[in-house]
C-alpha positions as CSV (number, residue, x, y, z in Angstrom):
1,X,20.2,17.9,18.2
2,X,19.3,17.8,21.9
3,X,15.7,17.7,22.9
4,X,14.9,20.5,25.4
5,X,11.7,19.0,26.8
6,X,11.7,15.3,26.5
7,X,8.2,14.8,28.1
8,X,6.7,17.3,25.7
9,X,8.5,15.6,22.8
10,X,7.1,12.2,23.8
11,X,3.6,13.6,24.0
12,X,3.9,15.3,20.6
13,X,5.2,12.1,19.1
14,X,2.3,10.0,20.5
15,X,-0.2,12.5,19.2
16,X,1.4,12.4,15.8
17,X,1.5,8.6,15.6
18,X,-2.0,8.0,17.0
19,X,-3.7,10.8,15.2
20,X,-5.0,8.2,12.8
21,X,-7.4,7.1,15.5
22,X,-9.0,3.8,16.4
23,X,-8.3,2.3,12.9
24,X,-4.5,2.5,13.3
25,X,-4.0,2.0,17.0
26,X,-4.4,-1.8,17.0
27,X,-2.1,-2.0,13.9
28,X,0.6,0.0,15.7
29,X,0.2,-2.2,18.7
30,X,0.6,-5.3,16.6
31,X,3.7,-3.9,14.8
32,X,5.4,-3.0,18.1
33,X,4.6,-6.5,19.5
34,X,6.2,-8.2,16.4
35,X,9.3,-6.1,16.9
36,X,9.6,-6.8,20.6
37,X,9.0,-10.5,20.1
38,X,11.5,-10.9,17.3
39,X,9.0,-11.2,14.5
40,X,9.4,-10.4,10.8
41,X,10.0,-6.6,11.1
42,X,13.0,-5.8,8.8
43,X,11.6,-3.3,6.4
44,X,13.7,-1.9,3.5
45,X,13.0,1.7,2.5
46,X,14.3,2.0,-1.1
47,X,14.2,5.8,-1.2
48,X,16.3,6.1,2.0
49,X,17.8,9.5,1.1
50,X,14.4,11.2,0.8
51,X,13.5,13.7,3.5
52,X,10.0,12.3,4.1
53,X,11.3,8.8,4.4
54,X,14.1,9.7,6.8
55,X,11.6,11.7,9.0
56,X,9.2,8.8,8.9
57,X,12.0,6.3,9.8
58,X,12.8,8.5,12.8
59,X,9.3,8.1,14.1
60,X,9.4,4.3,13.3
61,X,12.6,4.0,15.3
62,X,11.3,6.1,18.2
63,X,8.1,4.1,18.4
64,X,9.6,0.7,17.8
65,X,7.3,0.0,14.8
66,X,9.9,-1.8,12.6
67,X,13.6,-2.6,12.1
68,X,14.4,-0.2,9.2
69,X,16.9,-0.8,6.4
70,X,17.8,2.3,4.3
71,X,18.9,2.0,0.7
72,X,21.2,5.0,0.3
73,X,24.8,6.3,0.2
74,X,26.1,6.5,3.8
75,X,27.7,10.0,3.3
76,X,24.4,11.4,1.9
77,X,22.3,9.8,4.6
78,X,24.6,11.2,7.3
79,X,24.5,14.7,5.8
80,X,20.7,14.7,5.4
81,X,20.1,13.3,8.9
82,X,22.1,16.2,10.3
83,X,20.5,18.7,7.9
84,X,16.9,17.6,8.9
85,X,17.7,17.6,12.6
86,X,17.1,13.9,13.0
87,X,18.9,11.5,15.5
88,X,19.2,8.3,13.4
89,X,22.5,6.5,13.9
90,X,23.6,4.5,10.9
91,X,24.5,0.9,11.8
92,X,22.7,1.2,15.1
93,X,19.1,2.5,14.7
94,X,19.1,1.6,11.0
95,X,20.9,-0.8,8.7
96,X,22.2,0.7,5.4
97,X,22.4,-0.9,2.0
98,X,24.8,1.2,0.0
99,X,23.9,1.1,-3.8
100,X,27.5,2.1,-4.6
101,X,29.1,-0.8,-2.8
102,X,27.7,-3.7,-0.9
103,X,29.4,-7.2,-0.6
104,X,26.0,-8.8,-1.3
105,X,25.6,-7.1,-4.7
106,X,27.1,-9.9,-6.7
107,X,24.4,-12.3,-5.3
108,X,21.8,-9.6,-5.9
109,X,22.5,-8.9,-9.6
110,X,23.1,-12.6,-10.4
111,X,19.7,-13.4,-8.8
112,X,18.1,-10.8,-11.0
113,X,19.9,-12.0,-14.1
114,X,18.8,-15.6,-13.5
115,X,15.2,-14.4,-13.2
116,X,15.4,-12.3,-16.3
117,X,17.9,-13.9,-18.6
118,X,15.2,-15.3,-20.9
119,X,13.5,-11.9,-21.0
120,X,16.3,-9.9,-22.7
121,X,18.4,-9.0,-19.7
122,X,22.1,-9.7,-20.0
123,X,24.6,-10.0,-17.2
124,X,25.9,-6.5,-17.8
125,X,22.4,-5.0,-17.9
126,X,21.5,-6.8,-14.6
127,X,24.7,-5.5,-13.0
128,X,24.0,-1.9,-14.1
129,X,20.3,-2.0,-13.2
130,X,21.1,-3.3,-9.7
131,X,23.2,-0.2,-9.0
132,X,20.8,2.2,-10.5
133,X,17.4,1.0,-9.3
134,X,16.8,1.1,-5.6
135,X,13.4,-0.6,-5.8
136,X,15.1,-3.5,-7.6
137,X,17.6,-3.7,-4.7
138,X,14.8,-3.8,-2.2
139,X,12.8,-6.4,-4.1
140,X,15.8,-8.7,-4.4
141,X,16.5,-8.2,-0.6
142,X,12.9,-9.4,0.1
143,X,13.1,-12.3,-2.3
144,X,16.4,-13.5,-0.7
145,X,15.2,-13.0,2.9
146,X,17.5,-10.1,3.7
147,X,14.4,-8.0,4.4
148,X,10.9,-9.0,5.5
149,X,9.1,-6.3,3.6
150,X,9.6,-3.3,1.4
151,X,8.5,0.4,1.2
152,X,9.1,2.1,-2.1
153,X,7.4,4.6,-4.4
154,X,8.0,7.9,-2.6
155,X,9.9,9.0,-5.7
156,X,9.0,8.0,-9.2
157,X,6.1,6.6,-11.1
158,X,3.9,3.8,-9.6
159,X,4.2,1.4,-12.5
160,X,8.0,1.7,-12.6
161,X,8.1,0.3,-9.1
162,X,5.5,-2.3,-9.8
163,X,7.5,-3.6,-12.8
164,X,10.4,-4.6,-10.5
165,X,8.0,-6.0,-7.9
166,X,6.5,-8.2,-10.6
167,X,9.8,-9.3,-12.1
168,X,11.4,-10.2,-8.8
169,X,8.6,-11.0,-6.3
170,X,5.7,-11.8,-8.5
171,X,2.0,-12.5,-7.8
172,X,0.9,-14.6,-4.9
173,X,-0.6,-18.1,-5.7
174,X,-4.1,-17.7,-7.2
175,X,-3.7,-14.0,-8.2
176,X,-4.0,-13.1,-11.8
177,X,-3.5,-9.4,-11.5
178,X,-2.2,-6.7,-9.2
179,X,-4.4,-3.9,-7.9
180,X,-4.2,-0.9,-5.6
181,X,-6.6,0.0,-2.7
182,X,-6.6,3.2,-0.8
183,X,-8.4,3.8,2.5
184,X,-9.7,7.2,3.7
185,X,-10.4,7.7,7.4
186,X,-13.1,10.4,7.1
187,X,-14.9,12.1,10.0
188,X,-18.2,10.3,9.3
189,X,-17.0,7.1,7.7
190,X,-14.1,4.9,6.6
191,X,-14.0,4.3,2.8
192,X,-11.8,2.1,0.7
193,X,-11.4,2.6,-3.1
194,X,-10.1,0.3,-5.7
195,X,-8.5,0.1,-8.2
196,X,-6.6,3.4,-7.8
197,X,-3.4,2.8,-9.7
198,X,-2.9,-0.3,-11.7
199,X,-5.4,-1.6,-14.2
200,X,-6.5,0.9,-16.9
201,X,-9.7,-0.8,-18.0
202,X,-10.2,-4.1,-16.1
203,X,-12.5,-6.8,-17.5
204,X,-15.5,-8.0,-15.5
205,X,-13.5,-11.0,-14.3
206,X,-10.7,-8.6,-13.2
207,X,-13.2,-6.3,-11.4
208,X,-14.5,-9.4,-9.5
209,X,-10.9,-10.4,-8.6
210,X,-10.1,-6.8,-7.5
211,X,-13.3,-6.7,-5.4
212,X,-12.5,-10.0,-3.7
213,X,-8.9,-9.1,-3.0
214,X,-9.8,-5.7,-1.6
215,X,-12.5,-7.3,0.6
216,X,-10.0,-9.8,1.9
217,X,-7.6,-7.0,2.7
218,X,-10.3,-5.1,4.6
219,X,-11.1,-8.2,6.7
220,X,-7.5,-8.5,7.6
221,X,-7.7,-4.9,8.8
222,X,-10.8,-5.7,10.9
223,X,-13.2,-3.9,8.6
224,X,-16.3,-5.7,7.4
225,X,-16.5,-5.1,3.6
226,X,-19.7,-3.8,2.1
227,X,-18.9,-3.4,-1.6
228,X,-20.5,-1.2,-4.2
229,X,-19.6,-1.7,-7.9
230,X,-19.7,1.9,-9.3
231,X,-20.8,3.1,-12.7
232,X,-22.6,6.1,-14.3
233,X,-25.4,3.5,-14.9
234,X,-27.6,2.9,-11.9
235,X,-29.0,-0.6,-11.6
236,X,-29.5,-0.9,-15.4
237,X,-30.6,2.7,-15.9
238,X,-28.0,3.3,-18.7
239,X,-26.6,1.4,-21.6
240,X,-22.9,2.1,-20.9
241,X,-20.3,-0.5,-21.4
242,X,-19.0,0.1,-17.9
243,X,-22.5,-0.6,-16.5
244,X,-22.7,-3.9,-18.4
245,X,-19.2,-4.8,-17.2
246,X,-20.0,-4.1,-13.5
247,X,-23.2,-6.1,-13.8
248,X,-21.3,-9.1,-15.1
249,X,-18.7,-8.7,-12.3
250,X,-21.6,-8.8,-9.8
251,X,-22.8,-12.1,-11.3
252,X,-19.3,-13.5,-11.0
253,X,-18.9,-12.4,-7.4
254,X,-22.3,-13.8,-6.4
255,X,-21.2,-17.2,-7.9
256,X,-17.7,-17.2,-6.5
257,X,-18.1,-15.3,-3.2
258,X,-21.7,-15.6,-2.0
259,X,-20.7,-14.5,1.5
260,X,-19.6,-11.1,0.3
261,X,-22.0,-8.3,0.7
262,X,-21.9,-6.6,-2.7
263,X,-24.3,-4.9,-5.1
264,X,-24.2,-2.9,-8.3
265,X,-23.9,-1.4,-10.7
266,X,-24.7,1.9,-9.0
267,X,-24.0,5.6,-8.7
268,X,-21.6,6.9,-6.0
269,X,-24.3,8.6,-4.1
270,X,-26.4,5.4,-4.0
271,X,-23.4,3.6,-2.5
272,X,-23.2,5.9,0.4
273,X,-26.9,6.7,0.9
274,X,-28.9,3.7,1.9
275,X,-32.3,5.6,1.8
276,X,-31.6,6.8,-1.8
277,X,-30.5,3.3,-2.8
278,X,-33.6,1.6,-1.4
279,X,-35.9,4.1,-3.0
280,X,-34.4,3.3,-6.4
281,X,-34.0,-0.5,-5.8
282,X,-35.8,-1.8,-2.6
283,X,-34.4,-5.3,-3.3
284,X,-30.8,-4.2,-3.1
285,X,-28.7,-6.8,-1.3
286,X,-26.4,-4.1,0.1
287,X,-27.4,-2.9,3.6
288,X,-26.3,0.4,5.1
289,X,-23.4,2.4,3.6
290,X,-20.9,0.8,1.3
291,X,-17.3,1.1,2.6
292,X,-15.6,-0.5,-0.5
293,X,-16.1,1.5,-3.7
294,X,-14.9,-0.4,-6.7
295,X,-14.5,1.7,-9.8
296,X,-14.9,0.6,-13.5
297,X,-11.6,2.1,-14.7
298,X,-8.4,3.2,-12.9
299,X,-9.0,6.9,-13.9
300,X,-12.2,7.1,-12.0
301,X,-10.7,5.3,-9.0
302,X,-7.7,7.6,-8.9
303,X,-9.7,10.8,-9.4
304,X,-12.3,9.9,-6.8
305,X,-9.6,9.0,-4.2
306,X,-7.6,12.2,-4.8
307,X,-10.8,14.4,-4.8
308,X,-12.0,12.9,-1.5
309,X,-8.6,13.0,0.1
310,X,-8.1,16.7,-0.7
311,X,-11.7,17.8,0.1
312,X,-11.6,16.0,3.4
313,X,-8.7,18.2,4.6
314,X,-7.1,17.0,7.8
315,X,-8.4,13.4,7.5
316,X,-6.0,10.5,7.1
317,X,-5.3,8.6,3.9
318,X,-3.9,5.1,4.3
319,X,-2.3,3.3,1.4
320,X,-2.0,2.4,-1.4
321,X,-2.3,-1.2,-0.5
322,X,-0.8,-3.4,-3.2
323,X,-3.1,-6.3,-3.8
324,X,-1.9,-9.6,-5.3
325,X,1.8,-9.5,-4.5
326,X,3.6,-12.5,-3.2
327,X,5.4,-10.6,-0.4
328,X,4.7,-7.7,2.0
329,X,5.3,-4.7,-0.4
330,X,4.0,-1.2,-0.2
331,X,4.3,1.1,-3.3
332,X,3.7,4.6,-2.1
333,X,3.0,7.6,-4.3
334,X,5.0,10.8,-4.7
335,X,2.4,12.7,-2.7
336,X,2.9,10.5,0.4
337,X,3.3,12.4,3.7
338,X,5.5,11.4,6.6
339,X,2.4,10.2,8.5
340,X,1.3,8.0,5.6
341,X,4.8,6.4,5.4
342,X,4.7,5.7,9.1
343,X,1.2,4.2,8.8
344,X,2.2,2.0,5.9
345,X,5.4,0.9,7.7
346,X,3.2,-0.5,10.5
347,X,0.9,-2.1,7.9
348,X,3.8,-3.8,6.1
349,X,5.2,-5.2,9.4
350,X,1.8,-6.6,10.2
351,X,1.5,-8.0,6.7
352,X,4.9,-9.7,7.1
353,X,3.7,-11.6,10.1
354,X,0.4,-12.8,8.7
355,X,0.2,-16.1,6.9
356,X,-0.1,-15.5,3.2
């Protein structure tokens, strides 16, 4: 579809991409630089036929944020590109991995079978799964070096995607668990929440690991982490199991990561209101507003994130960031917008070019 006013289109595109403000601008600049300089920028989009994914990939191509690979049937991709008024050219702007036929698929399913043959997966099951599960295709592509990173999860349940990531890519050295972190770019503050998707009721040791992994990810994004371990108990005011767990996690963090600014257990308002916190506990080691909110169970983390995201209206949600994986992988959620997919594509490219 021809563009009537190219200058107006370019301005609109720039406003769309950079609406995320100062937080995203350096990350977009880095992703573009990695693409220009021949860095690791081949990102496989496992739900390539999804409208939001295709629209996001159009922005990614126009802005030079990545080298996209779409998992999808070429005939379906072509029809939907035309239907949605996009300009993507298969084989030129984007590479295509066809789940119905690809000459690499024998290598892909045998790789999966070799990984899983002692876990109940037969050759026939591996062959069938490789045709049916686009996230499995993407994960094997990353493992074999046919892609530098993966974007999945726009369709389906988070844990279904995580299962294939775990089976094929696994945890990075030193990681015992996975976790998910989301960032909200609010008008008055930037806040990260963890764990929002993975661990139902993590132990104190796991809370400590989640906090440390989230803090490390924030530093990589040029954010100085100030962590609050949240609970309905406020510095020992209650006898809840979650309060005791978060206090134990704090002790572990103080021993393992003395450089990390962290305190707890505390209420959510104390985390964001320094005056209130100091009135209750003048000796609190957390200064200013917390920007990393660590929740005691995944329900509270997920509920808090979705409430804040919706109440904040036009503000930008970034994530989820998958913590603990041994490769640059982003598992989206079914509510992901085009803007969020674009943002996480840039994040994944940057992740692919940072030493793990």
